[in-house]
VOTI-69031 format. One record per residue (C-alpha): chain; residue number from 1; residue in three letters; z negated, x, y. Coordinates in steps of 0.2 Angstrom, whole numbers, padded with zeros to 4 digits. Last residue first. Layout:
<sites>
SITE voza lumpa lumlum    zz    xx    yy
SITE    A   NUM    ALA     Z     X     Y
...
</sites>
This chain:
<sites>
SITE voza lumpa lumlum    zz    xx    yy
SITE    A   574    UNK  0196  0777 -0020
SITE    A   573    UNK  0208  0774 -0035
SITE    A   572    UNK  0201  0770 -0051
SITE    A   571    UNK  0201  0781 -0066
SITE    A   570    UNK  0211  0773 -0072
SITE    A   569    UNK  0223  0761 -0060
SITE    A   568    UNK  0225  0744 -0061
SITE    A   567    UNK  0228  0742 -0043
SITE    A   566    UNK  0237  0758 -0041
SITE    A   565    UNK  0250  0753 -0055
SITE    A   564    UNK  0251  0735 -0049
SITE    A   563    UNK  0256  0741 -0031
SITE    A   562    UNK  0269  0753 -0039
SITE    A   561    UNK  0277  0738 -0050
SITE    A   560    UNK  0279  0727 -0034
SITE    A   559    UNK  0287  0742 -0025
SITE    A   558    UNK  0299  0746 -0038
SITE    A   557    UNK  0311  0761 -0031
SITE    A   556    UNK  0326  0764 -0042
SITE    A   555    UNK  0324  0775 -0055
SITE    A   554    UNK  0330  0762 -0068
SITE    A   553    UNK  0341  0749 -0060
SITE    A   552    UNK  0328  0736 -0050
SITE    A   551    UNK  0316  0725 -0054
SITE    A   550    UNK  0314  0707 -0053
SITE    A   549    UNK  0301  0702 -0065
SITE    A   548    UNK  0289  0712 -0074
SITE    A   547    UNK  0291  0720 -0093
SITE    A   546    UNK  0283  0711 -0107
SITE    A   545    UNK  0296  0711 -0119
SITE    A   544    UNK  0292  0697 -0130
SITE    A   543    UNK  0288  0701 -0147
SITE    A   542    UNK  0302  0704 -0162
SITE    A   541    UNK  0293  0716 -0169
SITE    A   540    UNK  0296  0728 -0153
SITE    A   539    UNK  0310  0739 -0165
SITE    A   538    UNK  0315  0725 -0174
SITE    A   537    UNK  0318  0714 -0157
SITE    A   536    UNK  0313  0706 -0143
SITE    A   535    UNK  0309  0687 -0135
SITE    A   534    UNK  0318  0694 -0119
SITE    A   533    UNK  0311  0682 -0105
SITE    A   532    UNK  0304  0697 -0095
SITE    A   531    UNK  0321  0706 -0095
SITE    A   530    UNK  0318  0725 -0096
SITE    A   529    UNK  0319  0724 -0117
SITE    A   528    UNK  0336  0716 -0112
SITE    A   527    UNK  0344  0730 -0108
SITE    A   526    UNK  0356  0730 -0094
SITE    A   525    UNK  0367  0748 -0092
SITE    A   524    UNK  0364  0765 -0082
SITE    A   523    UNK  0381  0775 -0080
SITE    A   522    UNK  0374  0779 -0061
SITE    A   521    UNK  0388  0769 -0053
SITE    A   520    UNK  0379  0753 -0052
SITE    A   519    UNK  0383  0732 -0057
SITE    A   518    UNK  0364  0725 -0059
SITE    A   517    UNK  0361  0716 -0075
SITE    A   516    UNK  0344  0708 -0074
SITE    A   515    UNK  0326  0714 -0077
SITE    A   514    UNK  0331  0731 -0070
SITE    A   513    UNK  0327  0747 -0079
SITE    A   512    UNK  0311  0758 -0080
SITE    A   511    UNK  0310  0758 -0061
SITE    A   510    UNK  0301  0771 -0052
SITE    A   509    UNK  0284  0767 -0044
SITE    A   508    UNK  0276  0780 -0053
SITE    A   507    UNK  0286  0796 -0055
SITE    A   506    UNK  0289  0800 -0073
SITE    A   505    UNK  0283  0816 -0075
SITE    A   504    UNK  0266  0813 -0069
SITE    A   503    UNK  0258  0828 -0078
SITE    A   502    UNK  0242  0830 -0089
SITE    A   501    UNK  0241  0849 -0093
SITE    A   500    UNK  0243  0864 -0106
SITE    A   499    UNK  0235  0852 -0120
SITE    A   498    UNK  0229  0864 -0136
SITE    A   497    UNK  0210  0859 -0133
SITE    A   496    UNK  0207  0848 -0119
SITE    A   495    UNK  0210  0846 -0100
SITE    A   494    UNK  0219  0862 -0097
SITE    A   493    UNK  0228  0859 -0079
SITE    A   492    UNK  0227  0843 -0071
SITE    A   491    UNK  0237  0828 -0065
SITE    A   490    UNK  0226  0813 -0062
SITE    A   489    UNK  0222  0802 -0076
SITE    A   488    UNK  0233  0785 -0079
SITE    A   487    UNK  0241  0774 -0064
SITE    A   486    UNK  0240  0757 -0072
SITE    A   485    UNK  0249  0745 -0082
SITE    A   484    UNK  0246  0725 -0081
SITE    A   483    UNK  0265  0721 -0085
SITE    A   482    UNK  0275  0735 -0092
SITE    A   481    UNK  0291  0741 -0083
SITE    A   480    UNK  0301  0743 -0099
SITE    A   479    UNK  0292  0752 -0113
SITE    A   478    UNK  0287  0739 -0127
SITE    A   477    UNK  0285  0747 -0143
SITE    A   476    UNK  0267  0748 -0144
SITE    A   475    UNK  0267  0727 -0144
SITE    A   474    UNK  0260  0715 -0131
SITE    A   473    UNK  0255  0729 -0120
SITE    A   472    UNK  0237  0730 -0115
SITE    A   471    UNK  0233  0748 -0120
SITE    A   470    UNK  0214  0749 -0116
SITE    A   469    UNK  0211  0741 -0134
SITE    A   468    UNK  0193  0734 -0140
SITE    A   467    UNK  0195  0716 -0142
SITE    A   466    UNK  0211  0716 -0149
SITE    A   465    UNK  0205  0729 -0160
SITE    A   464    UNK  0192  0723 -0167
SITE    A   463    UNK  0198  0705 -0167
SITE    A   462    UNK  0211  0709 -0179
SITE    A   461    UNK  0201  0720 -0190
SITE    A   460    UNK  0191  0703 -0193
SITE    A   459    UNK  0174  0695 -0186
SITE    A   458    UNK  0170  0713 -0180
SITE    A   457    UNK  0171  0706 -0162
SITE    A   456    UNK  0179  0719 -0150
SITE    A   455    UNK  0173  0736 -0144
SITE    A   454    UNK  0169  0740 -0126
SITE    A   453    UNK  0170  0737 -0108
SITE    A   452    UNK  0187  0731 -0112
SITE    A   451    UNK  0200  0736 -0096
SITE    A   450    UNK  0207  0719 -0092
SITE    A   449    UNK  0199  0719 -0074
SITE    A   448    UNK  0207  0736 -0070
SITE    A   447    UNK  0211  0750 -0079
SITE    A   446    UNK  0228  0752 -0091
SITE    A   445    UNK  0229  0771 -0087
SITE    A   444    UNK  0244  0775 -0095
SITE    A   443    UNK  0255  0775 -0081
SITE    A   442    UNK  0257  0793 -0074
SITE    A   441    UNK  0250  0800 -0089
SITE    A   440    UNK  0263  0813 -0095
SITE    A   439    UNK  0253  0822 -0109
SITE    A   438    UNK  0260  0840 -0111
SITE    A   437    UNK  0257  0851 -0125
SITE    A   436    UNK  0255  0870 -0128
SITE    A   435    UNK  0263  0883 -0138
SITE    A   434    UNK  0254  0898 -0144
SITE    A   433    UNK  0255  0895 -0163
SITE    A   432    UNK  0273  0897 -0160
SITE    A   431    UNK  0286  0884 -0171
SITE    A   430    UNK  0288  0886 -0187
SITE    A   429    UNK  0284  0869 -0197
SITE    A   428    UNK  0265  0872 -0197
SITE    A   427    UNK  0267  0877 -0178
SITE    A   426    UNK  0276  0857 -0174
SITE    A   425    UNK  0262  0850 -0188
SITE    A   424    UNK  0250  0856 -0178
SITE    A   423    UNK  0255  0850 -0162
SITE    A   422    UNK  0258  0835 -0168
SITE    A   421    UNK  0239  0833 -0172
SITE    A   420    UNK  0235  0838 -0154
SITE    A   419    UNK  0247  0826 -0145
SITE    A   418    UNK  0244  0813 -0157
SITE    A   417    UNK  0225  0812 -0153
SITE    A   416    UNK  0228  0813 -0134
SITE    A   415    UNK  0241  0799 -0135
SITE    A   414    UNK  0231  0785 -0144
SITE    A   413    UNK  0229  0776 -0160
SITE    A   412    UNK  0235  0789 -0170
SITE    A   411    UNK  0240  0788 -0192
SITE    A   410    UNK  0250  0772 -0189
SITE    A   409    UNK  0246  0759 -0202
SITE    A   408    UNK  0250  0745 -0191
SITE    A   407    UNK  0240  0748 -0176
SITE    A   406    UNK  0242  0733 -0166
SITE    A   405    UNK  0244  0721 -0182
SITE    A   404    UNK  0226  0729 -0191
SITE    A   403    UNK  0229  0737 -0207
SITE    A   402    UNK  0227  0757 -0198
SITE    A   401    UNK  0211  0750 -0194
SITE    A   400    UNK  0204  0751 -0211
SITE    A   399    UNK  0199  0735 -0219
SITE    A   398    UNK  0181  0729 -0227
SITE    A   397    UNK  0178  0717 -0214
SITE    A   396    UNK  0180  0733 -0202
SITE    A   395    UNK  0184  0749 -0206
SITE    A   394    UNK  0184  0766 -0193
SITE    A   393    UNK  0193  0781 -0196
SITE    A   392    UNK  0208  0777 -0182
SITE    A   391    UNK  0197  0776 -0169
SITE    A   390    UNK  0189  0761 -0160
SITE    A   389    UNK  0182  0759 -0141
SITE    A   388    UNK  0187  0776 -0135
SITE    A   387    UNK  0205  0773 -0135
SITE    A   386    UNK  0210  0790 -0126
SITE    A   385    UNK  0227  0794 -0117
SITE    A   384    UNK  0233  0775 -0119
SITE    A   383    UNK  0253  0775 -0121
SITE    A   382    UNK  0261  0767 -0106
SITE    A   381    UNK  0278  0778 -0106
SITE    A   380    UNK  0287  0788 -0095
SITE    A   379    UNK  0286  0804 -0104
SITE    A   378    UNK  0272  0801 -0118
SITE    A   377    UNK  0274  0814 -0126
SITE    A   376    UNK  0278  0835 -0119
SITE    A   375    UNK  0281  0850 -0131
SITE    A   374    UNK  0279  0869 -0128
SITE    A   373    UNK  0284  0885 -0123
SITE    A   372    UNK  0301  0885 -0133
SITE    A   371    UNK  0314  0898 -0131
SITE    A   370    UNK  0304  0909 -0142
SITE    A   369    UNK  0309  0895 -0156
SITE    A   368    UNK  0325  0901 -0154
SITE    A   367    UNK  0342  0896 -0145
SITE    A   366    UNK  0360  0902 -0146
SITE    A   365    UNK  0367  0886 -0149
SITE    A   364    UNK  0355  0881 -0162
SITE    A   363    UNK  0338  0885 -0168
SITE    A   362    UNK  0328  0875 -0155
SITE    A   361    UNK  0339  0859 -0161
SITE    A   360    UNK  0336  0862 -0180
SITE    A   359    UNK  0316  0865 -0175
SITE    A   358    UNK  0315  0848 -0166
SITE    A   357    UNK  0322  0840 -0183
SITE    A   356    UNK  0310  0848 -0191
SITE    A   355    UNK  0296  0841 -0181
SITE    A   354    UNK  0303  0824 -0181
SITE    A   353    UNK  0304  0825 -0201
SITE    A   352    UNK  0285  0826 -0201
SITE    A   351    UNK  0280  0814 -0190
SITE    A   350    UNK  0293  0799 -0193
SITE    A   349    UNK  0290  0792 -0210
SITE    A   348    UNK  0269  0796 -0209
SITE    A   347    UNK  0270  0787 -0193
SITE    A   346    UNK  0264  0794 -0177
SITE    A   345    UNK  0284  0795 -0172
SITE    A   344    UNK  0285  0780 -0159
SITE    A   343    UNK  0269  0773 -0154
SITE    A   342    UNK  0261  0793 -0155
SITE    A   341    UNK  0274  0795 -0140
SITE    A   340    UNK  0293  0805 -0141
SITE    A   339    UNK  0291  0822 -0142
SITE    A   338    UNK  0300  0829 -0127
SITE    A   337    UNK  0305  0847 -0127
SITE    A   336    UNK  0294  0858 -0114
SITE    A   335    UNK  0304  0874 -0109
SITE    A   334    UNK  0295  0888 -0096
SITE    A   333    UNK  0305  0895 -0085
SITE    A   332    UNK  0300  0911 -0075
SITE    A   331    UNK  0308  0924 -0086
SITE    A   330    UNK  0324  0914 -0083
SITE    A   329    UNK  0333  0916 -0100
SITE    A   328    UNK  0325  0899 -0107
SITE    A   327    UNK  0338  0889 -0096
SITE    A   326    UNK  0352  0895 -0107
SITE    A   325    UNK  0345  0894 -0125
SITE    A   324    UNK  0335  0879 -0121
SITE    A   323    UNK  0348  0870 -0114
SITE    A   322    UNK  0361  0875 -0128
SITE    A   321    UNK  0348  0871 -0142
SITE    A   320    UNK  0345  0852 -0133
SITE    A   319    UNK  0363  0848 -0132
SITE    A   318    UNK  0367  0855 -0149
SITE    A   317    UNK  0354  0846 -0156
SITE    A   316    UNK  0361  0827 -0147
SITE    A   315    UNK  0378  0833 -0149
SITE    A   314    UNK  0373  0834 -0170
SITE    A   313    UNK  0390  0825 -0172
SITE    A   312    UNK  0384  0812 -0185
SITE    A   311    UNK  0368  0811 -0178
SITE    A   310    UNK  0375  0804 -0162
SITE    A   309    UNK  0387  0790 -0170
SITE    A   308    UNK  0371  0783 -0180
SITE    A   307    UNK  0362  0782 -0164
SITE    A   306    UNK  0375  0772 -0156
SITE    A   305    UNK  0378  0762 -0170
SITE    A   304    UNK  0359  0756 -0170
SITE    A   303    UNK  0347  0758 -0181
SITE    A   302    UNK  0329  0749 -0180
SITE    A   301    UNK  0330  0740 -0197
SITE    A   300    UNK  0332  0757 -0204
SITE    A   299    UNK  0345  0759 -0214
SITE    A   298    UNK  0354  0775 -0206
SITE    A   297    UNK  0347  0779 -0189
SITE    A   296    UNK  0335  0775 -0175
SITE    A   295    UNK  0321  0782 -0183
SITE    A   294    UNK  0324  0799 -0185
SITE    A   293    UNK  0339  0802 -0173
SITE    A   292    UNK  0330  0792 -0158
SITE    A   291    UNK  0316  0805 -0159
SITE    A   290    UNK  0329  0819 -0154
SITE    A   289    UNK  0335  0810 -0137
SITE    A   288    UNK  0322  0801 -0128
SITE    A   287    UNK  0319  0813 -0116
SITE    A   286    UNK  0330  0828 -0113
SITE    A   285    UNK  0322  0844 -0110
SITE    A   284    UNK  0306  0844 -0099
SITE    A   283    UNK  0307  0860 -0089
SITE    A   282    UNK  0293  0870 -0081
SITE    A   281    UNK  0299  0882 -0066
SITE    A   280    UNK  0283  0894 -0062
SITE    A   279    UNK  0289  0901 -0044
SITE    A   278    UNK  0290  0920 -0041
SITE    A   277    UNK  0308  0921 -0048
SITE    A   276    UNK  0314  0907 -0035
SITE    A   275    UNK  0325  0920 -0025
SITE    A   274    UNK  0328  0930 -0038
SITE    A   273    UNK  0341  0916 -0043
SITE    A   272    UNK  0341  0912 -0061
SITE    A   271    UNK  0334  0893 -0059
SITE    A   270    UNK  0351  0891 -0050
SITE    A   269    UNK  0364  0899 -0064
SITE    A   268    UNK  0354  0890 -0077
SITE    A   267    UNK  0356  0873 -0067
SITE    A   266    UNK  0375  0875 -0064
SITE    A   265    UNK  0376  0881 -0082
SITE    A   264    UNK  0366  0865 -0090
SITE    A   263    UNK  0377  0852 -0080
SITE    A   262    UNK  0396  0856 -0078
SITE    A   261    UNK  0398  0869 -0091
SITE    A   260    UNK  0386  0863 -0106
SITE    A   259    UNK  0387  0844 -0104
SITE    A   258    UNK  0406  0844 -0100
SITE    A   257    UNK  0406  0854 -0118
SITE    A   256    UNK  0396  0840 -0126
SITE    A   255    UNK  0408  0825 -0122
SITE    A   254    UNK  0409  0819 -0137
SITE    A   253    UNK  0395  0803 -0134
SITE    A   252    UNK  0400  0800 -0117
SITE    A   251    UNK  0392  0806 -0103
SITE    A   250    UNK  0386  0796 -0087
SITE    A   249    UNK  0370  0792 -0096
SITE    A   248    UNK  0361  0777 -0104
SITE    A   247    UNK  0344  0774 -0097
SITE    A   246    UNK  0344  0755 -0096
SITE    A   245    UNK  0354  0753 -0112
SITE    A   244    UNK  0342  0758 -0127
SITE    A   243    UNK  0344  0766 -0143
SITE    A   242    UNK  0357  0779 -0140
SITE    A   241    UNK  0347  0787 -0126
SITE    A   240    UNK  0360  0799 -0120
SITE    A   239    UNK  0379  0798 -0128
SITE    A   238    UNK  0381  0815 -0121
SITE    A   237    UNK  0364  0821 -0113
SITE    A   236    UNK  0359  0820 -0096
SITE    A   235    UNK  0340  0822 -0094
SITE    A   234    UNK  0333  0839 -0088
SITE    A   233    UNK  0317  0835 -0080
SITE    A   232    UNK  0311  0847 -0069
SITE    A   231    UNK  0291  0852 -0063
SITE    A   230    UNK  0289  0863 -0050
SITE    A   229    UNK  0273  0876 -0052
SITE    A   228    UNK  0267  0885 -0039
SITE    A   227    UNK  0255  0902 -0039
SITE    A   226    UNK  0245  0907 -0025
SITE    A   225    UNK  0252  0915 -0007
SITE    A   224    UNK  0261  0899  0000
SITE    A   223    UNK  0268  0890 -0014
SITE    A   222    UNK  0270  0874 -0004
SITE    A   221    UNK  0286  0883  0003
SITE    A   220    UNK  0292  0891 -0011
SITE    A   219    UNK  0293  0871 -0018
SITE    A   218    UNK  0304  0868 -0003
SITE    A   217    UNK  0315  0880 -0007
SITE    A   216    UNK  0315  0875 -0024
SITE    A   215    UNK  0319  0856 -0020
SITE    A   214    UNK  0333  0859 -0010
SITE    A   213    UNK  0338  0872 -0023
SITE    A   212    UNK  0340  0856 -0034
SITE    A   211    UNK  0345  0843 -0023
SITE    A   210    UNK  0337  0832 -0011
SITE    A   209    UNK  0346  0817 -0005
SITE    A   208    UNK  0362  0814  0005
SITE    A   207    UNK  0368  0800 -0007
SITE    A   206    UNK  0365  0812 -0021
SITE    A   205    UNK  0359  0829 -0023
SITE    A   204    UNK  0368  0844 -0027
SITE    A   203    UNK  0361  0845 -0044
SITE    A   202    UNK  0359  0826 -0044
SITE    A   201    UNK  0378  0824 -0047
SITE    A   200    UNK  0378  0832 -0061
SITE    A   199    UNK  0368  0816 -0067
SITE    A   198    UNK  0349  0813 -0073
SITE    A   197    UNK  0341  0828 -0065
SITE    A   196    UNK  0325  0820 -0063
SITE    A   195    UNK  0311  0832 -0050
SITE    A   194    UNK  0293  0829 -0058
SITE    A   193    UNK  0277  0822 -0048
SITE    A   192    UNK  0262  0831 -0039
SITE    A   191    UNK  0251  0819 -0032
SITE    A   190    UNK  0250  0820 -0011
SITE    A   189    UNK  0256  0802 -0010
SITE    A   188    UNK  0243  0797 -0021
SITE    A   187    UNK  0228  0789 -0010
SITE    A   186    UNK  0242  0786  0004
SITE    A   185    UNK  0250  0772 -0006
SITE    A   184    UNK  0238  0760  0001
SITE    A   183    UNK  0252  0749  0008
SITE    A   182    UNK  0266  0758  0003
SITE    A   181    UNK  0274  0769  0016
SITE    A   180    UNK  0266  0784  0008
SITE    A   179    UNK  0273  0781 -0010
SITE    A   178    UNK  0290  0782 -0003
SITE    A   177    UNK  0287  0796  0005
SITE    A   176    UNK  0278  0807 -0009
SITE    A   175    UNK  0295  0802 -0019
SITE    A   174    UNK  0304  0811 -0007
SITE    A   173    UNK  0293  0826 -0003
SITE    A   172    UNK  0290  0830 -0021
SITE    A   171    UNK  0272  0838 -0023
SITE    A   170    UNK  0274  0854 -0033
SITE    A   169    UNK  0259  0859 -0043
SITE    A   168    UNK  0246  0870 -0039
SITE    A   167    UNK  0243  0885 -0049
SITE    A   166    UNK  0227  0892 -0059
SITE    A   165    UNK  0234  0885 -0077
SITE    A   164    UNK  0248  0877 -0075
SITE    A   163    UNK  0261  0888 -0083
SITE    A   162    UNK  0247  0890 -0099
SITE    A   161    UNK  0252  0906 -0108
SITE    A   160    UNK  0259  0917 -0095
SITE    A   159    UNK  0278  0923 -0093
SITE    A   158    UNK  0277  0936 -0078
SITE    A   157    UNK  0282  0928 -0061
SITE    A   156    UNK  0294  0938 -0052
SITE    A   155    UNK  0287  0942 -0033
SITE    A   154    UNK  0282  0931 -0018
SITE    A   153    UNK  0298  0924 -0016
SITE    A   152    UNK  0305  0919 -0001
SITE    A   151    UNK  0297  0907  0014
SITE    A   150    UNK  0313  0907  0023
SITE    A   149    UNK  0310  0900  0039
SITE    A   148    UNK  0304  0916  0049
SITE    A   147    UNK  0310  0927  0036
SITE    A   146    UNK  0300  0930  0020
SITE    A   145    UNK  0296  0949  0017
SITE    A   144    UNK  0300  0952 -0003
SITE    A   143    UNK  0290  0954 -0017
SITE    A   142    UNK  0294  0970 -0026
SITE    A   141    UNK  0307  0973 -0040
SITE    A   140    UNK  0320  0981 -0026
SITE    A   139    UNK  0330  0989 -0040
SITE    A   138    UNK  0324  0984 -0056
SITE    A   137    UNK  0316  0996 -0070
SITE    A   136    UNK  0300  0989 -0065
SITE    A   135    UNK  0296  0972 -0056
SITE    A   134    UNK  0280  0974 -0044
SITE    A   133    UNK  0264  0964 -0048
SITE    A   132    UNK  0252  0979 -0051
SITE    A   131    UNK  0266  0987 -0061
SITE    A   130    UNK  0277  0974 -0069
SITE    A   129    UNK  0288  0975 -0084
SITE    A   128    UNK  0302  0963 -0092
SITE    A   127    UNK  0312  0962 -0107
SITE    A   126    UNK  0300  0965 -0121
SITE    A   125    UNK  0306  0975 -0135
SITE    A   124    UNK  0311  0965 -0150
SITE    A   123    UNK  0298  0963 -0166
SITE    A   122    UNK  0306  0950 -0175
SITE    A   121    UNK  0298  0940 -0190
SITE    A   120    UNK  0279  0944 -0190
SITE    A   119    UNK  0269  0954 -0181
SITE    A   118    UNK  0255  0968 -0178
SITE    A   117    UNK  0251  0980 -0167
SITE    A   116    UNK  0244  0999 -0161
SITE    A   115    UNK  0244  1006 -0145
SITE    A   114    UNK  0250  1020 -0135
SITE    A   113    UNK  0246  1027 -0116
SITE    A   112    UNK  0257  1036 -0102
SITE    A   111    UNK  0254  1040 -0084
SITE    A   110    UNK  0268  1046 -0072
SITE    A   109    UNK  0268  1051 -0055
SITE    A   108    UNK  0285  1049 -0043
SITE    A   107    UNK  0272  1043 -0029
SITE    A   106    UNK  0254  1048 -0037
SITE    A   105    UNK  0246  1039 -0050
SITE    A   104    UNK  0227  1040 -0051
SITE    A   103    UNK  0219  1030 -0065
SITE    A   102    UNK  0220  1042 -0077
SITE    A   101    UNK  0200  1049 -0080
SITE    A   100    UNK  0192  1030 -0079
SITE    A    99    UNK  0205  1020 -0091
SITE    A    98    UNK  0220  1012 -0083
SITE    A    97    UNK  0225  0993 -0087
SITE    A    96    UNK  0237  0987 -0100
SITE    A    95    UNK  0240  0969 -0098
SITE    A    94    UNK  0248  0960 -0112
SITE    A    93    UNK  0255  0940 -0110
SITE    A    92    UNK  0261  0932 -0127
SITE    A    91    UNK  0246  0922 -0130
SITE    A    90    UNK  0232  0932 -0119
SITE    A    89    UNK  0231  0950 -0123
SITE    A    88    UNK  0221  0965 -0117
SITE    A    87    UNK  0224  0983 -0117
SITE    A    86    UNK  0212  0995 -0108
SITE    A    85    UNK  0221  1013 -0108
SITE    A    84    UNK  0223  1030 -0115
SITE    A    83    UNK  0223  1023 -0132
SITE    A    82    UNK  0225  1007 -0139
SITE    A    81    UNK  0219  0996 -0154
SITE    A    80    UNK  0226  0977 -0161
SITE    A    79    UNK  0241  0973 -0150
SITE    A    78    UNK  0249  0956 -0156
SITE    A    77    UNK  0267  0953 -0159
SITE    A    76    UNK  0272  0937 -0162
SITE    A    75    UNK  0287  0936 -0154
SITE    A    74    UNK  0296  0935 -0136
SITE    A    73    UNK  0282  0947 -0130
SITE    A    72    UNK  0275  0947 -0111
SITE    A    71    UNK  0273  0962 -0100
SITE    A    70    UNK  0261  0970 -0089
SITE    A    69    UNK  0255  0987 -0082
SITE    A    68    UNK  0240  0990 -0073
SITE    A    67    UNK  0235  1004 -0060
SITE    A    66    UNK  0220  1011 -0051
SITE    A    65    UNK  0219  1026 -0039
SITE    A    64    UNK  0239  1022 -0032
SITE    A    63    UNK  0252  1032 -0023
SITE    A    62    UNK  0264  1021 -0013
SITE    A    61    UNK  0280  1017 -0022
SITE    A    60    UNK  0291  1027 -0036
SITE    A    59    UNK  0277  1026 -0050
SITE    A    58    UNK  0282  1029 -0068
SITE    A    57    UNK  0275  1020 -0084
SITE    A    56    UNK  0277  1028 -0099
SITE    A    55    UNK  0272  1017 -0114
SITE    A    54    UNK  0271  1022 -0133
SITE    A    53    UNK  0273  1011 -0149
SITE    A    52    UNK  0265  1008 -0166
SITE    A    51    UNK  0271  0996 -0177
SITE    A    50    UNK  0266  0983 -0189
SITE    A    49    UNK  0273  0969 -0202
SITE    A    48    UNK  0289  0977 -0205
SITE    A    47    UNK  0284  0996 -0206
SITE    A    46    UNK  0288  1002 -0186
SITE    A    45    UNK  0285  1017 -0182
SITE    A    44    UNK  0287  1025 -0162
SITE    A    43    UNK  0294  1011 -0154
SITE    A    42    UNK  0295  1018 -0137
SITE    A    41    UNK  0293  1007 -0120
SITE    A    40    UNK  0299  1017 -0104
SITE    A    39    UNK  0294  1009 -0090
SITE    A    38    UNK  0302  1014 -0072
SITE    A    37    UNK  0293  1009 -0053
SITE    A    36    UNK  0301  1005 -0036
SITE    A    35    UNK  0317  1007 -0044
SITE    A    34    UNK  0327  1020 -0037
SITE    A    33    UNK  0346  1014 -0032
SITE    A    32    UNK  0357  1016 -0044
SITE    A    31    UNK  0376  1024 -0042
SITE    A    30    UNK  0373  1039 -0050
SITE    A    29    UNK  0355  1039 -0057
SITE    A    28    UNK  0342  1045 -0044
SITE    A    27    UNK  0326  1036 -0050
SITE    A    26    UNK  0328  1034 -0070
SITE    A    25    UNK  0332  1018 -0077
SITE    A    24    UNK  0322  1015 -0094
SITE    A    23    UNK  0327  1018 -0109
SITE    A    22    UNK  0318  1002 -0121
SITE    A    21    UNK  0317  1010 -0140
SITE    A    20    UNK  0318  1001 -0156
SITE    A    19    UNK  0325  1014 -0165
SITE    A    18    UNK  0340  1005 -0172
SITE    A    17    UNK  0342  0991 -0156
SITE    A    16    UNK  0341  1005 -0143
SITE    A    15    UNK  0340  0993 -0127
SITE    A    14    UNK  0347  1000 -0111
SITE    A    13    UNK  0338  0995 -0095
SITE    A    12    UNK  0347  0991 -0079
SITE    A    11    UNK  0363  0981 -0084
SITE    A    10    UNK  0350  0971 -0095
SITE    A     9    UNK  0340  0968 -0080
SITE    A     8    UNK  0351  0963 -0071
SITE    A     7    UNK  0358  0949 -0081
SITE    A     6    UNK  0340  0943 -0085
SITE    A     5    UNK  0333  0947 -0102
SITE    A     4    UNK  0334  0938 -0119
SITE    A     3    UNK  0323  0927 -0129
SITE    A     2    UNK  0310  0921 -0114
SITE    A     1    UNK  0292  0920 -0120
</sites>
């Protein structure tokens, strides 16, 4: 779903925009070494909603007795029928395999096939083609031989519908070591967690820790001969998290140029390094940003002056759009935008406006919806994955569940139903129909002795909900180091319809914020929502914060919380 070509491919393959013809590099061109294969993709007829195309593949490597050419579309193109090849399509990914009569492809030999397709919007020529896993039109496009200490890439990735399918996930060695050092921590220390790039210095590593290249190199080692996903959190917007203090960042509200040139551009350059082309790189784009512009601005009681400033200057949208555009250029990078959680934007007033705002951000600063592979919900939050003891359609004592104090007229009661419902809204708003959702399950297990075994009493709608809900927070707006929380579902691919994966984006055991003011050089303030004595604000219904005591600055290791998360894990730990 990458919108544009990589720089090297742009230099080696010309796109004739008027004719829709891809002119492949011919081996032996002056100054250009022969590519291992070339693909000439020509759009022959285009009538606005459909087209025919011809493809010629030339093999410049060892002779083959069978072959398969693959590419991915950036738009909505769908192949409807083909000739001289068996063509299949999954999402944007297309595979054209030989017929029984044209499987032989000698060194220097060519094979041609054609097909008919449909589309809406644009009909761009695919950016990258592979022949049996080797990238064509690029010199040395095949797998490289790893050195004794450098595992090297195992060949560029082809964009797939679900990057998590059939792939391992990267285990962050730094987090794993902290988890393993805790009593009982070895039970989960091999779980994959995301790498947070929450300031410019994190790109090269902070206080002697691993930087982005270090993590990518370690991911290559873990990858071996299979597929591997490494998860990154892109999190450094100007005026970051305008409705909270614990997660404020280093950049002021107007420092959008610094965000672009000193943060996103260096990350994009590293991700585009061909050394890492064999990795599937998943980016979570700027948590706790865009939803704030919907819920915490204007005349709403939850509004903050900082959020009004960010809505007025547009730098959240500009930053997200720029990140999507630049990071989406790499063909093996998958961007997922943070979509809050059901207790934030599940209400009617927030639901459709949030999707519209995400579309605005995804179509600014050169970005298009094709730079968005999906969305992630519940990032670093605690909302239960699935409430089994009640549904939004239940009625008790003559009242709907929506009238209970806990649900409070929300349309959703848990993250799974919200993620699936919001996905539909996003597609309706203009995002591609193939987008997938991620759900952060790192801290939403709510197990242990406090987990209800069944519904509450049907005396009133409130006793019914209070007695049966898994999520034991005082209020659904509480977000900081929540007492009683547990590890949730372990990371896994394709667990439910429309869900690409359950993931642990927030590394369990890393604090959400300090319980009292702690001076730091990370730009992180003291938020009273992290103070267990705080009596609340309009964003949590003026309830107690429910936070654990003695917490360190956000992102720092919080041993007591980690022990609680293991104790209350659901599914339980062995």
